[in-house]
C-alpha positions as CSV (number, residue, x, y, z in Angstrom):
1,X,144.4,-8.5,-50.1
2,X,144.5,-6.4,-47.0
3,X,147.4,-5.2,-44.9
4,X,151.0,-4.7,-45.7
5,X,153.3,-7.2,-47.3
6,X,157.1,-7.6,-47.0
7,X,158.6,-9.0,-50.2
8,X,161.5,-11.5,-49.9
9,X,164.3,-11.1,-52.4
10,X,163.4,-14.3,-54.2
11,X,159.8,-13.1,-54.9
12,X,161.0,-9.9,-56.5
13,X,163.5,-11.8,-58.6
14,X,160.7,-14.2,-59.8
15,X,158.5,-11.2,-60.6
16,X,161.2,-9.4,-62.6
17,X,161.9,-12.7,-64.5
18,X,158.2,-12.7,-65.5
19,X,157.3,-15.8,-63.5
20,X,153.5,-16.1,-63.3
21,X,152.8,-16.9,-59.6
22,X,154.8,-14.0,-58.3
23,X,153.4,-11.6,-60.9
24,X,149.8,-12.7,-60.3
25,X,150.1,-12.3,-56.5
26,X,151.8,-8.9,-56.7
27,X,149.1,-7.5,-59.0
28,X,146.6,-8.2,-56.3
29,X,148.4,-5.9,-53.8
30,X,148.2,-2.2,-54.1
31,X,151.6,-0.5,-54.2
32,X,151.4,1.4,-51.0
33,X,151.2,-1.9,-49.2
34,X,154.4,-3.4,-50.6
35,X,157.4,-3.2,-48.3
36,X,161.0,-4.6,-48.5
37,X,163.9,-4.8,-46.1
38,X,166.9,-2.7,-46.8
39,X,168.7,-6.1,-47.0
40,X,166.5,-7.1,-50.0
41,X,167.5,-3.9,-51.8
42,X,171.2,-4.6,-51.0
43,X,170.9,-8.2,-52.2
44,X,169.1,-7.2,-55.5
45,X,171.6,-4.4,-56.3
46,X,174.7,-6.3,-55.5
47,X,174.2,-9.4,-57.7
48,X,177.5,-10.4,-59.4
49,X,177.2,-9.8,-63.1
50,X,174.2,-7.5,-62.9
51,X,173.8,-5.7,-66.2
52,X,172.5,-2.1,-66.6
53,X,169.1,-3.2,-68.0
54,X,168.6,-5.5,-65.0
55,X,169.7,-2.7,-62.6
56,X,167.2,-0.3,-64.2
57,X,164.4,-2.8,-63.9
58,X,165.2,-3.4,-60.2
59,X,165.4,0.4,-59.5
60,X,162.1,1.0,-61.2
61,X,160.4,-1.8,-59.3
62,X,161.8,-0.6,-56.0
63,X,160.5,2.9,-56.6
64,X,157.1,1.5,-55.8
65,X,158.1,-0.3,-52.7
66,X,158.6,1.1,-49.2
67,X,162.2,0.2,-48.1
68,X,162.2,-0.5,-44.3
69,X,165.6,0.5,-42.8
70,X,167.4,-1.6,-40.3
71,X,166.6,-0.1,-36.9
72,X,166.8,-1.2,-33.2
73,X,163.4,-3.0,-33.3
74,X,164.2,-5.0,-36.5
75,X,167.7,-5.8,-35.1
76,X,166.3,-7.2,-31.9
77,X,163.6,-9.2,-33.6
78,X,166.3,-10.5,-36.1
79,X,168.5,-11.6,-33.2
80,X,165.7,-13.5,-31.5
81,X,164.7,-15.2,-34.8
82,X,168.3,-16.1,-35.6
83,X,168.8,-17.6,-32.1
84,X,165.5,-19.5,-32.1
85,X,165.2,-20.5,-35.7
86,X,168.8,-20.6,-36.8
87,X,168.2,-18.4,-39.8
88,X,170.9,-16.8,-41.9
89,X,171.4,-13.2,-41.0
90,X,169.7,-11.8,-44.2
91,X,166.7,-14.1,-43.8
92,X,166.4,-13.2,-40.1
93,X,166.4,-9.5,-40.9
94,X,163.8,-9.9,-43.7
95,X,161.5,-11.9,-41.4
96,X,162.1,-9.5,-38.6
97,X,161.0,-6.6,-40.9
98,X,157.7,-8.4,-41.4
99,X,157.3,-8.9,-37.7
100,X,158.1,-5.4,-36.7
101,X,155.9,-3.8,-39.4
102,X,153.1,-6.3,-38.6
103,X,153.1,-7.4,-42.2
104,X,152.8,-10.6,-44.0
105,X,156.0,-12.0,-45.5
106,X,155.8,-13.1,-49.1
107,X,158.6,-15.7,-49.8
108,X,159.5,-18.8,-51.7
109,X,162.1,-19.8,-49.0
110,X,161.1,-23.1,-47.4
111,X,162.8,-22.3,-44.1
112,X,160.9,-19.0,-43.8
113,X,157.6,-20.6,-45.0
114,X,158.1,-23.1,-42.1
115,X,157.8,-20.2,-39.6
116,X,154.1,-19.7,-40.6
117,X,151.8,-20.1,-37.6
118,X,154.3,-18.8,-35.1
119,X,154.3,-15.0,-34.7
120,X,155.1,-14.5,-38.4
121,X,152.5,-14.4,-41.1
122,X,153.8,-16.0,-44.3
123,X,152.4,-16.6,-47.8
124,X,154.0,-17.9,-50.9
125,X,153.1,-16.9,-54.5
126,X,152.8,-20.6,-55.6
């Protein structure tokens, strides 16, 4: 697979749980091409009831992912997506991260998958 890919939080969770579709897709992508929004890192690291083993697993996985910070470009794209598509703020920021970095978003979120074909490139690990 060519290009860069922004991972939605749900895809990383599925991969860490050992679910086959996410794992199979992620093994096809070389590590330098994996990106995630800072929102994804925040979501992963702030789960209620997160145990130390899970936290270690998340930290180890994220060491191989480029974390894209929230900046003015991502913020403006997220505002436009939220207004136009009525997305939740975290979803708008994650989708905007893919737009601004000209990457393909990998997600299991049906609302985000429905944006495929507009300006956003979206695939699902199913």
